mmCIF file as Biopython writes it, N, C-alpha, C and O atoms, coordinates in Angstrom:
data_model
#
loop_
_atom_site.group_PDB
_atom_site.id
_atom_site.type_symbol
_atom_site.label_atom_id
_atom_site.label_alt_id
_atom_site.label_comp_id
_atom_site.label_asym_id
_atom_site.label_entity_id
_atom_site.label_seq_id
_atom_site.pdbx_PDB_ins_code
_atom_site.Cartn_x
_atom_site.Cartn_y
_atom_site.Cartn_z
_atom_site.occupancy
_atom_site.B_iso_or_equiv
_atom_site.auth_seq_id
_atom_site.auth_asym_id
_atom_site.pdbx_PDB_model_num
ATOM 1   N N  . MET A ? 1  ? -21.950 80.402 45.274 1.0 0.0 1  A 1 
ATOM 2   C CA . MET A ? 1  ? -21.416 79.370 44.405 1.0 0.0 1  A 1 
ATOM 3   C C  . MET A ? 1  ? -20.283 78.670 45.152 1.0 0.0 1  A 1 
ATOM 4   O O  . MET A ? 1  ? -19.439 79.316 45.773 1.0 0.0 1  A 1 
ATOM 5   N N  . SER A ? 2  ? -20.278 77.345 45.083 1.0 0.0 2  A 1 
ATOM 6   C CA . SER A ? 2  ? -19.240 76.577 45.771 1.0 0.0 2  A 1 
ATOM 7   C C  . SER A ? 2  ? -17.902 76.708 45.038 1.0 0.0 2  A 1 
ATOM 8   O O  . SER A ? 2  ? -17.848 77.096 43.872 1.0 0.0 2  A 1 
ATOM 9   N N  . ASP A ? 3  ? -16.840 76.377 45.745 1.0 0.0 3  A 1 
ATOM 10  C CA . ASP A ? 3  ? -15.505 76.401 45.129 1.0 0.0 3  A 1 
ATOM 11  C C  . ASP A ? 3  ? -15.431 75.443 43.951 1.0 0.0 3  A 1 
ATOM 12  O O  . ASP A ? 3  ? -14.836 75.751 42.918 1.0 0.0 3  A 1 
ATOM 13  N N  . HIS A ? 4  ? -16.039 74.283 44.121 1.0 0.0 4  A 1 
ATOM 14  C CA . HIS A ? 4  ? -16.022 73.274 43.058 1.0 0.0 4  A 1 
ATOM 15  C C  . HIS A ? 4  ? -16.725 73.800 41.802 1.0 0.0 4  A 1 
ATOM 16  O O  . HIS A ? 4  ? -16.210 73.670 40.692 1.0 0.0 4  A 1 
ATOM 17  N N  . ALA A ? 5  ? -17.888 74.383 41.989 1.0 0.0 5  A 1 
ATOM 18  C CA . ALA A ? 5  ? -18.636 74.928 40.849 1.0 0.0 5  A 1 
ATOM 19  C C  . ALA A ? 5  ? -17.863 76.077 40.199 1.0 0.0 5  A 1 
ATOM 20  O O  . ALA A ? 5  ? -17.856 76.216 38.975 1.0 0.0 5  A 1 
ATOM 21  N N  . PHE A ? 6  ? -17.225 76.885 41.013 1.0 0.0 6  A 1 
ATOM 22  C CA . PHE A ? 6  ? -16.449 78.008 40.484 1.0 0.0 6  A 1 
ATOM 23  C C  . PHE A ? 6  ? -15.281 77.500 39.636 1.0 0.0 6  A 1 
ATOM 24  O O  . PHE A ? 6  ? -15.019 78.027 38.555 1.0 0.0 6  A 1 
ATOM 25  N N  . ARG A ? 7  ? -14.581 76.471 40.133 1.0 0.0 7  A 1 
ATOM 26  C CA . ARG A ? 7  ? -13.457 75.911 39.375 1.0 0.0 7  A 1 
ATOM 27  C C  . ARG A ? 7  ? -13.930 75.294 38.060 1.0 0.0 7  A 1 
ATOM 28  O O  . ARG A ? 7  ? -13.271 75.434 37.030 1.0 0.0 7  A 1 
ATOM 29  N N  . LEU A ? 8  ? -15.071 74.613 38.102 1.0 0.0 8  A 1 
ATOM 30  C CA . LEU A ? 8  ? -15.621 74.044 36.868 1.0 0.0 8  A 1 
ATOM 31  C C  . LEU A ? 8  ? -15.985 75.143 35.871 1.0 0.0 8  A 1 
ATOM 32  O O  . LEU A ? 8  ? -15.699 75.027 34.679 1.0 0.0 8  A 1 
ATOM 33  N N  . LEU A ? 9  ? -16.604 76.188 36.354 1.0 0.0 9  A 1 
ATOM 34  C CA . LEU A ? 9  ? -16.985 77.298 35.480 1.0 0.0 9  A 1 
ATOM 35  C C  . LEU A ? 9  ? -15.745 77.964 34.877 1.0 0.0 9  A 1 
ATOM 36  O O  . LEU A ? 9  ? -15.727 78.312 33.696 1.0 0.0 9  A 1 
ATOM 37  N N  . GLU A ? 10 ? -14.726 78.133 35.693 1.0 0.0 10 A 1 
ATOM 38  C CA . GLU A ? 10 ? -13.489 78.735 35.216 1.0 0.0 10 A 1 
ATOM 39  C C  . GLU A ? 10 ? -12.835 77.862 34.138 1.0 0.0 10 A 1 
ATOM 40  O O  . GLU A ? 10 ? -12.346 78.370 33.129 1.0 0.0 10 A 1 
ATOM 41  N N  . ARG A ? 11 ? -12.832 76.552 34.363 1.0 0.0 11 A 1 
ATOM 42  C CA . ARG A ? 11 ? -12.258 75.633 33.375 1.0 0.0 11 A 1 
ATOM 43  C C  . ARG A ? 11 ? -13.074 75.640 32.081 1.0 0.0 11 A 1 
ATOM 44  O O  . ARG A ? 11 ? -12.514 75.586 30.986 1.0 0.0 11 A 1 
ATOM 45  N N  . HIS A ? 12 ? -14.391 75.708 32.215 1.0 0.0 12 A 1 
ATOM 46  C CA . HIS A ? 12 ? -15.277 75.765 31.047 1.0 0.0 12 A 1 
ATOM 47  C C  . HIS A ? 12 ? -14.967 77.012 30.215 1.0 0.0 12 A 1 
ATOM 48  O O  . HIS A ? 12 ? -14.910 76.943 28.987 1.0 0.0 12 A 1 
ATOM 49  N N  . GLN A ? 13 ? -14.770 78.139 30.879 1.0 0.0 13 A 1 
ATOM 50  C CA . GLN A ? 13 ? -14.476 79.383 30.176 1.0 0.0 13 A 1 
ATOM 51  C C  . GLN A ? 13 ? -13.112 79.327 29.479 1.0 0.0 13 A 1 
ATOM 52  O O  . GLN A ? 13 ? -12.957 79.846 28.374 1.0 0.0 13 A 1 
ATOM 53  N N  . LYS A ? 14 ? -12.126 78.696 30.127 1.0 0.0 14 A 1 
ATOM 54  C CA . LYS A ? 14 ? -10.806 78.577 29.510 1.0 0.0 14 A 1 
ATOM 55  C C  . LYS A ? 14 ? -10.860 77.674 28.275 1.0 0.0 14 A 1 
ATOM 56  O O  . LYS A ? 14 ? -10.222 77.958 27.262 1.0 0.0 14 A 1 
ATOM 57  N N  . LEU A ? 15 ? -11.620 76.596 28.371 1.0 0.0 15 A 1 
ATOM 58  C CA . LEU A ? 15 ? -11.777 75.722 27.210 1.0 0.0 15 A 1 
ATOM 59  C C  . LEU A ? 15 ? -12.475 76.452 26.070 1.0 0.0 15 A 1 
ATOM 60  O O  . LEU A ? 15 ? -12.112 76.281 24.906 1.0 0.0 15 A 1 
ATOM 61  N N  . ASP A ? 16 ? -13.467 77.257 26.398 1.0 0.0 16 A 1 
ATOM 62  C CA . ASP A ? 16 ? -14.182 78.030 25.388 1.0 0.0 16 A 1 
ATOM 63  C C  . ASP A ? 16 ? -13.230 78.993 24.681 1.0 0.0 16 A 1 
ATOM 64  O O  . ASP A ? 16 ? -13.282 79.142 23.460 1.0 0.0 16 A 1 
ATOM 65  N N  . ALA A ? 17 ? -12.370 79.640 25.447 1.0 0.0 17 A 1 
ATOM 66  C CA . ALA A ? 17 ? -11.402 80.568 24.865 1.0 0.0 17 A 1 
ATOM 67  C C  . ALA A ? 17 ? -10.415 79.831 23.958 1.0 0.0 17 A 1 
ATOM 68  O O  . ALA A ? 17 ? -10.083 80.313 22.875 1.0 0.0 17 A 1 
ATOM 69  N N  . ARG A ? 18 ? -9.949  78.663 24.405 1.0 0.0 18 A 1 
ATOM 70  C CA . ARG A ? 18 ? -9.034  77.868 23.572 1.0 0.0 18 A 1 
ATOM 71  C C  . ARG A ? 18 ? -9.703  77.425 22.285 1.0 0.0 18 A 1 
ATOM 72  O O  . ARG A ? 18 ? -9.088  77.443 21.219 1.0 0.0 18 A 1 
ATOM 73  N N  . LEU A ? 19 ? -10.962 77.028 22.384 1.0 0.0 19 A 1 
ATOM 74  C CA . LEU A ? 19 ? -11.702 76.613 21.187 1.0 0.0 19 A 1 
ATOM 75  C C  . LEU A ? 19 ? -11.826 77.762 20.190 1.0 0.0 19 A 1 
ATOM 76  O O  . LEU A ? 19 ? -11.613 77.586 18.990 1.0 0.0 19 A 1 
ATOM 77  N N  . ARG A ? 20 ? -12.171 78.932 20.702 1.0 0.0 20 A 1 
ATOM 78  C CA . ARG A ? 20 ? -12.315 80.091 19.809 1.0 0.0 20 A 1 
ATOM 79  C C  . ARG A ? 20 ? -10.999 80.414 19.107 1.0 0.0 20 A 1 
ATOM 80  O O  . ARG A ? 20 ? -10.989 80.715 17.914 1.0 0.0 20 A 1 
ATOM 81  N N  . LEU A ? 21 ? -9.881  80.352 19.851 1.0 0.0 21 A 1 
ATOM 82  C CA . LEU A ? 21 ? -8.584  80.623 19.240 1.0 0.0 21 A 1 
ATOM 83  C C  . LEU A ? 21 ? -8.227  79.568 18.203 1.0 0.0 21 A 1 
ATOM 84  O O  . LEU A ? 21 ? -7.712  79.893 17.133 1.0 0.0 21 A 1 
ATOM 85  N N  . LEU A ? 22 ? -8.495  78.324 18.515 1.0 0.0 22 A 1 
ATOM 86  C CA . LEU A ? 22 ? -8.200  77.234 17.595 1.0 0.0 22 A 1 
ATOM 87  C C  . LEU A ? 22 ? -9.009  77.363 16.305 1.0 0.0 22 A 1 
ATOM 88  O O  . LEU A ? 22 ? -8.511  77.065 15.219 1.0 0.0 22 A 1 
ATOM 89  N N  . GLN A ? 23 ? -10.245 77.804 16.431 1.0 0.0 23 A 1 
ATOM 90  C CA . GLN A ? 23 ? -11.107 77.930 15.257 1.0 0.0 23 A 1 
ATOM 91  C C  . GLN A ? 23 ? -10.702 79.100 14.363 1.0 0.0 23 A 1 
ATOM 92  O O  . GLN A ? 23 ? -11.124 79.179 13.210 1.0 0.0 23 A 1 
ATOM 93  N N  . LEU A ? 24 ? -9.887  80.004 14.895 1.0 0.0 24 A 1 
ATOM 94  C CA . LEU A ? 24 ? -9.408  81.119 14.079 1.0 0.0 24 A 1 
ATOM 95  C C  . LEU A ? 24 ? -8.277  80.708 13.139 1.0 0.0 24 A 1 
ATOM 96  O O  . LEU A ? 24 ? -7.979  81.400 12.166 1.0 0.0 24 A 1 
ATOM 97  N N  . LEU A ? 25 ? -7.655  79.574 13.447 1.0 0.0 25 A 1 
ATOM 98  C CA . LEU A ? 25 ? -6.558  79.105 12.600 1.0 0.0 25 A 1 
ATOM 99  C C  . LEU A ? 25 ? -7.075  78.722 11.221 1.0 0.0 25 A 1 
ATOM 100 O O  . LEU A ? 25 ? -8.230  78.333 11.048 1.0 0.0 25 A 1 
ATOM 101 N N  . LYS A ? 26 ? -6.184  78.845 10.255 1.0 0.0 26 A 1 
ATOM 102 C CA . LYS A ? 26 ? -6.555  78.516 8.888  1.0 0.0 26 A 1 
ATOM 103 C C  . LYS A ? 26 ? -6.927  77.040 8.753  1.0 0.0 26 A 1 
ATOM 104 O O  . LYS A ? 26 ? -7.905  76.697 8.088  1.0 0.0 26 A 1 
ATOM 105 N N  . ARG A ? 27 ? -6.140  76.171 9.390  1.0 0.0 27 A 1 
ATOM 106 C CA . ARG A ? 27 ? -6.397  74.729 9.344  1.0 0.0 27 A 1 
ATOM 107 C C  . ARG A ? 27 ? -6.292  74.152 10.753 1.0 0.0 27 A 1 
ATOM 108 O O  . ARG A ? 27 ? -5.277  73.555 11.110 1.0 0.0 27 A 1 
ATOM 109 N N  . PRO A ? 28 ? -7.337  74.331 11.546 1.0 0.0 28 A 1 
ATOM 110 C CA . PRO A ? 28 ? -7.286  73.812 12.923 1.0 0.0 28 A 1 
ATOM 111 C C  . PRO A ? 28 ? -7.274  72.280 12.932 1.0 0.0 28 A 1 
ATOM 112 O O  . PRO A ? 28 ? -7.822  71.632 12.040 1.0 0.0 28 A 1 
ATOM 113 N N  . ASP A ? 29 ? -6.647  71.732 13.944 1.0 0.0 29 A 1 
ATOM 114 C CA . ASP A ? 29 ? -6.585  70.285 14.099 1.0 0.0 29 A 1 
ATOM 115 C C  . ASP A ? 29 ? -7.983  69.771 14.454 1.0 0.0 29 A 1 
ATOM 116 O O  . ASP A ? 29 ? -8.498  70.087 15.526 1.0 0.0 29 A 1 
ATOM 117 N N  . PRO A ? 30 ? -8.603  68.984 13.571 1.0 0.0 30 A 1 
ATOM 118 C CA . PRO A ? 30 ? -9.977  68.537 13.839 1.0 0.0 30 A 1 
ATOM 119 C C  . PRO A ? 30 ? -10.088 67.639 15.072 1.0 0.0 30 A 1 
ATOM 120 O O  . PRO A ? 30 ? -11.100 67.668 15.773 1.0 0.0 30 A 1 
ATOM 121 N N  . LEU A ? 31 ? -9.050  66.843 15.337 1.0 0.0 31 A 1 
ATOM 122 C CA . LEU A ? 31 ? -9.093  65.976 16.519 1.0 0.0 31 A 1 
ATOM 123 C C  . LEU A ? 31 ? -9.020  66.793 17.811 1.0 0.0 31 A 1 
ATOM 124 O O  . LEU A ? 31 ? -9.683  66.477 18.800 1.0 0.0 31 A 1 
ATOM 125 N N  . GLU A ? 32 ? -8.214  67.833 17.784 1.0 0.0 32 A 1 
ATOM 126 C CA . GLU A ? 32 ? -8.115  68.714 18.961 1.0 0.0 32 A 1 
ATOM 127 C C  . GLU A ? 32 ? -9.442  69.446 19.185 1.0 0.0 32 A 1 
ATOM 128 O O  . GLU A ? 32 ? -9.874  69.621 20.324 1.0 0.0 32 A 1 
ATOM 129 N N  . LEU A ? 33 ? -10.076 69.864 18.110 1.0 0.0 33 A 1 
ATOM 130 C CA . LEU A ? 33 ? -11.384 70.520 18.220 1.0 0.0 33 A 1 
ATOM 131 C C  . LEU A ? 33 ? -12.407 69.595 18.875 1.0 0.0 33 A 1 
ATOM 132 O O  . LEU A ? 33 ? -13.131 69.998 19.785 1.0 0.0 33 A 1 
ATOM 133 N N  . VAL A ? 34 ? -12.457 68.360 18.404 1.0 0.0 34 A 1 
ATOM 134 C CA . VAL A ? 34 ? -13.409 67.387 18.953 1.0 0.0 34 A 1 
ATOM 135 C C  . VAL A ? 34 ? -13.105 67.120 20.423 1.0 0.0 34 A 1 
ATOM 136 O O  . VAL A ? 34 ? -14.015 67.064 21.250 1.0 0.0 34 A 1 
ATOM 137 N N  . ARG A ? 35 ? -11.814 66.955 20.748 1.0 0.0 35 A 1 
ATOM 138 C CA . ARG A ? 35 ? -11.417 66.678 22.128 1.0 0.0 35 A 1 
ATOM 139 C C  . ARG A ? 35 ? -11.825 67.819 23.063 1.0 0.0 35 A 1 
ATOM 140 O O  . ARG A ? 35 ? -12.368 67.580 24.141 1.0 0.0 35 A 1 
ATOM 141 N N  . LEU A ? 36 ? -11.561 69.049 22.648 1.0 0.0 36 A 1 
ATOM 142 C CA . LEU A ? 36 ? -11.908 70.201 23.477 1.0 0.0 36 A 1 
ATOM 143 C C  . LEU A ? 36 ? -13.422 70.360 23.623 1.0 0.0 36 A 1 
ATOM 144 O O  . LEU A ? 36 ? -13.915 70.700 24.699 1.0 0.0 36 A 1 
ATOM 145 N N  . LYS A ? 37 ? -14.149 70.113 22.547 1.0 0.0 37 A 1 
ATOM 146 C CA . LYS A ? 37 ? -15.609 70.225 22.611 1.0 0.0 37 A 1 
ATOM 147 C C  . LYS A ? 37 ? -16.204 69.182 23.553 1.0 0.0 37 A 1 
ATOM 148 O O  . LYS A ? 37 ? -17.127 69.482 24.311 1.0 0.0 37 A 1 
ATOM 149 N N  . LYS A ? 38 ? -15.677 67.957 23.506 1.0 0.0 38 A 1 
ATOM 150 C CA . LYS A ? 38 ? -16.169 66.908 24.401 1.0 0.0 38 A 1 
ATOM 151 C C  . LYS A ? 38 ? -15.855 67.245 25.857 1.0 0.0 38 A 1 
ATOM 152 O O  . LYS A ? 38 ? -16.686 67.050 26.743 1.0 0.0 38 A 1 
ATOM 153 N N  . LEU A ? 39 ? -14.656 67.749 26.088 1.0 0.0 39 A 1 
ATOM 154 C CA . LEU A ? 39 ? -14.264 68.138 27.444 1.0 0.0 39 A 1 
ATOM 155 C C  . LEU A ? 39 ? -15.154 69.264 27.960 1.0 0.0 39 A 1 
ATOM 156 O O  . LEU A ? 39 ? -15.594 69.244 29.110 1.0 0.0 39 A 1 
ATOM 157 N N  . LYS A ? 40 ? -15.411 70.234 27.107 1.0 0.0 40 A 1 
ATOM 158 C CA . LYS A ? 40 ? -16.266 71.358 27.489 1.0 0.0 40 A 1 
ATOM 159 C C  . LYS A ? 40 ? -17.681 70.879 27.814 1.0 0.0 40 A 1 
ATOM 160 O O  . LYS A ? 40 ? -18.286 71.342 28.781 1.0 0.0 40 A 1 
ATOM 161 N N  . LEU A ? 41 ? -18.205 69.964 27.018 1.0 0.0 41 A 1 
ATOM 162 C CA . LEU A ? 41 ? -19.540 69.425 27.267 1.0 0.0 41 A 1 
ATOM 163 C C  . LEU A ? 41 ? -19.586 68.628 28.568 1.0 0.0 41 A 1 
ATOM 164 O O  . LEU A ? 41 ? -20.556 68.717 29.320 1.0 0.0 41 A 1 
ATOM 165 N N  . ALA A ? 42 ? -18.541 67.853 28.832 1.0 0.0 42 A 1 
ATOM 166 C CA . ALA A ? 42 ? -18.485 67.073 30.072 1.0 0.0 42 A 1 
ATOM 167 C C  . ALA A ? 42 ? -18.478 68.007 31.284 1.0 0.0 42 A 1 
ATOM 168 O O  . ALA A ? 42 ? -19.135 67.734 32.289 1.0 0.0 42 A 1 
ATOM 169 N N  . ILE A ? 43 ? -17.744 69.087 31.185 1.0 0.0 43 A 1 
ATOM 170 C CA . ILE A ? 43 ? -17.704 70.051 32.294 1.0 0.0 43 A 1 
ATOM 171 C C  . ILE A ? 43 ? -19.060 70.733 32.454 1.0 0.0 43 A 1 
ATOM 172 O O  . ILE A ? 43 ? -19.506 70.984 33.574 1.0 0.0 43 A 1 
ATOM 173 N N  . LYS A ? 44 ? -19.708 71.030 31.337 1.0 0.0 44 A 1 
ATOM 174 C CA . LYS A ? 44 ? -21.039 71.641 31.398 1.0 0.0 44 A 1 
ATOM 175 C C  . LYS A ? 44 ? -22.025 70.703 32.096 1.0 0.0 44 A 1 
ATOM 176 O O  . LYS A ? 44 ? -22.845 71.143 32.901 1.0 0.0 44 A 1 
ATOM 177 N N  . ASP A ? 45 ? -21.939 69.405 31.782 1.0 0.0 45 A 1 
ATOM 178 C CA . ASP A ? 45 ? -22.800 68.417 32.440 1.0 0.0 45 A 1 
ATOM 179 C C  . ASP A ? 45 ? -22.516 68.344 33.938 1.0 0.0 45 A 1 
ATOM 180 O O  . ASP A ? 45 ? -23.441 68.252 34.746 1.0 0.0 45 A 1 
ATOM 181 N N  . ARG A ? 46 ? -21.232 68.385 34.307 1.0 0.0 46 A 1 
ATOM 182 C CA . ARG A ? 46 ? -20.876 68.352 35.727 1.0 0.0 46 A 1 
ATOM 183 C C  . ARG A ? 46 ? -21.389 69.601 36.444 1.0 0.0 46 A 1 
ATOM 184 O O  . ARG A ? 46 ? -21.842 69.523 37.586 1.0 0.0 46 A 1 
ATOM 185 N N  . LEU A ? 47 ? -21.319 70.734 35.781 1.0 0.0 47 A 1 
ATOM 186 C CA . LEU A ? 47 ? -21.845 71.972 36.369 1.0 0.0 47 A 1 
ATOM 187 C C  . LEU A ? 47 ? -23.347 71.860 36.610 1.0 0.0 47 A 1 
ATOM 188 O O  . LEU A ? 47 ? -23.856 72.316 37.634 1.0 0.0 47 A 1 
ATOM 189 N N  . ALA A ? 48 ? -24.047 71.252 35.661 1.0 0.0 48 A 1 
ATOM 190 C CA . ALA A ? 48 ? -25.496 71.087 35.812 1.0 0.0 48 A 1 
ATOM 191 C C  . ALA A ? 48 ? -25.810 70.182 36.995 1.0 0.0 48 A 1 
ATOM 192 O O  . ALA A ? 48 ? -26.751 70.439 37.746 1.0 0.0 48 A 1 
ATOM 193 N N  . ARG A ? 49 ? -25.020 69.118 37.162 1.0 0.0 49 A 1 
ATOM 194 C CA . ARG A ? 49 ? -25.238 68.215 38.299 1.0 0.0 49 A 1 
ATOM 195 C C  . ARG A ? 49 ? -24.949 68.910 39.619 1.0 0.0 49 A 1 
ATOM 196 O O  . ARG A ? 49 ? -25.673 68.715 40.595 1.0 0.0 49 A 1 
ATOM 197 N N  . VAL A ? 50 ? -23.896 69.720 39.655 1.0 0.0 50 A 1 
ATOM 198 C CA . VAL A ? 50 ? -23.550 70.455 40.875 1.0 0.0 50 A 1 
ATOM 199 C C  . VAL A ? 50 ? -24.681 71.424 41.228 1.0 0.0 50 A 1 
ATOM 200 O O  . VAL A ? 50 ? -25.003 71.614 42.401 1.0 0.0 50 A 1 
ATOM 201 N N  . GLY A ? 51 ? -25.268 72.022 40.221 1.0 0.0 51 A 1 
ATOM 202 C CA . GLY A ? 51 ? -26.356 72.983 40.445 1.0 0.0 51 A 1 
ATOM 203 C C  . GLY A ? 51 ? -27.620 72.348 40.956 1.0 0.0 51 A 1 
ATOM 204 O O  . GLY A ? 51 ? -28.427 73.013 41.606 1.0 0.0 51 A 1 
ATOM 205 N N  . ARG A ? 52 ? -27.813 71.062 40.676 1.0 0.0 52 A 1 
ATOM 206 C CA . ARG A ? 52 ? -29.030 70.362 41.132 1.0 0.0 52 A 1 
ATOM 207 C C  . ARG A ? 52 ? -28.899 69.792 42.527 1.0 0.0 52 A 1 
ATOM 208 O O  . ARG A ? 52 ? -29.903 69.519 43.185 1.0 0.0 52 A 1 
ATOM 209 N N  . LYS A ? 53 ? -27.648 69.606 42.996 1.0 0.0 53 A 1 
ATOM 210 C CA . LYS A ? 53 ? -27.453 69.001 44.313 1.0 0.0 53 A 1 
ATOM 211 C C  . LYS A ? 53 ? -27.955 69.927 45.417 1.0 0.0 53 A 1 
ATOM 212 O O  . LYS A ? 53 ? -27.655 71.121 45.406 1.0 0.0 53 A 1 
ATOM 213 N N  . PRO A ? 54 ? -28.701 69.399 46.353 1.0 0.0 54 A 1 
ATOM 214 C CA . PRO A ? 54 ? -29.087 70.229 47.507 1.0 0.0 54 A 1 
ATOM 215 C C  . PRO A ? 54 ? -27.861 70.454 48.389 1.0 0.0 54 A 1 
ATOM 216 O O  . PRO A ? 54 ? -27.035 69.559 48.567 1.0 0.0 54 A 1 
ATOM 217 N N  . VAL A ? 55 ? -27.761 71.627 48.919 1.0 0.0 55 A 1 
ATOM 218 C CA . VAL A ? 55 ? -26.638 71.973 49.786 1.0 0.0 55 A 1 
ATOM 219 C C  . VAL A ? 55 ? -27.091 71.854 51.227 1.0 0.0 55 A 1 
ATOM 220 O O  . VAL A ? 55 ? -28.026 72.530 51.657 1.0 0.0 55 A 1 
ATOM 221 N N  . TYR A ? 56 ? -26.414 70.982 51.970 1.0 0.0 56 A 1 
ATOM 222 C CA . TYR A ? 56 ? -26.727 70.785 53.381 1.0 0.0 56 A 1 
ATOM 223 C C  . TYR A ? 56 ? -25.709 71.499 54.230 1.0 0.0 56 A 1 
ATOM 224 O O  . TYR A ? 56 ? -24.507 71.280 54.087 1.0 0.0 56 A 1 
ATOM 225 N N  . LYS A ? 57 ? -26.172 72.334 55.094 1.0 0.0 57 A 1 
ATOM 226 C CA . LYS A ? 57 ? -25.278 73.040 56.008 1.0 0.0 57 A 1 
ATOM 227 C C  . LYS A ? 57 ? -25.561 72.571 57.420 1.0 0.0 57 A 1 
ATOM 228 O O  . LYS A ? 57 ? -26.713 72.454 57.839 1.0 0.0 57 A 1 
ATOM 229 N N  . SER A ? 58 ? -24.485 72.306 58.144 1.0 0.0 58 A 1 
ATOM 230 C CA . SER A ? 58 ? -24.695 71.830 59.520 1.0 0.0 58 A 1 
ATOM 231 C C  . SER A ? 58 ? -24.435 72.925 60.517 1.0 0.0 58 A 1 
ATOM 232 O O  . SER A ? 58 ? -24.562 72.707 61.722 1.0 0.0 58 A 1 
#
């Protein structure tokens, strides 16, 4: 796994943890929930693109 993919995966996991904690609150901020979910999805899409790229080694 490349460093870039690893950093994206790590960020995705941190966002997931933040989302879970936020959802445990009695009245979570709905805008923050939407923002975090969109960010998490964007990172997931970037991870998918990184996984499809052919790796060229010289």
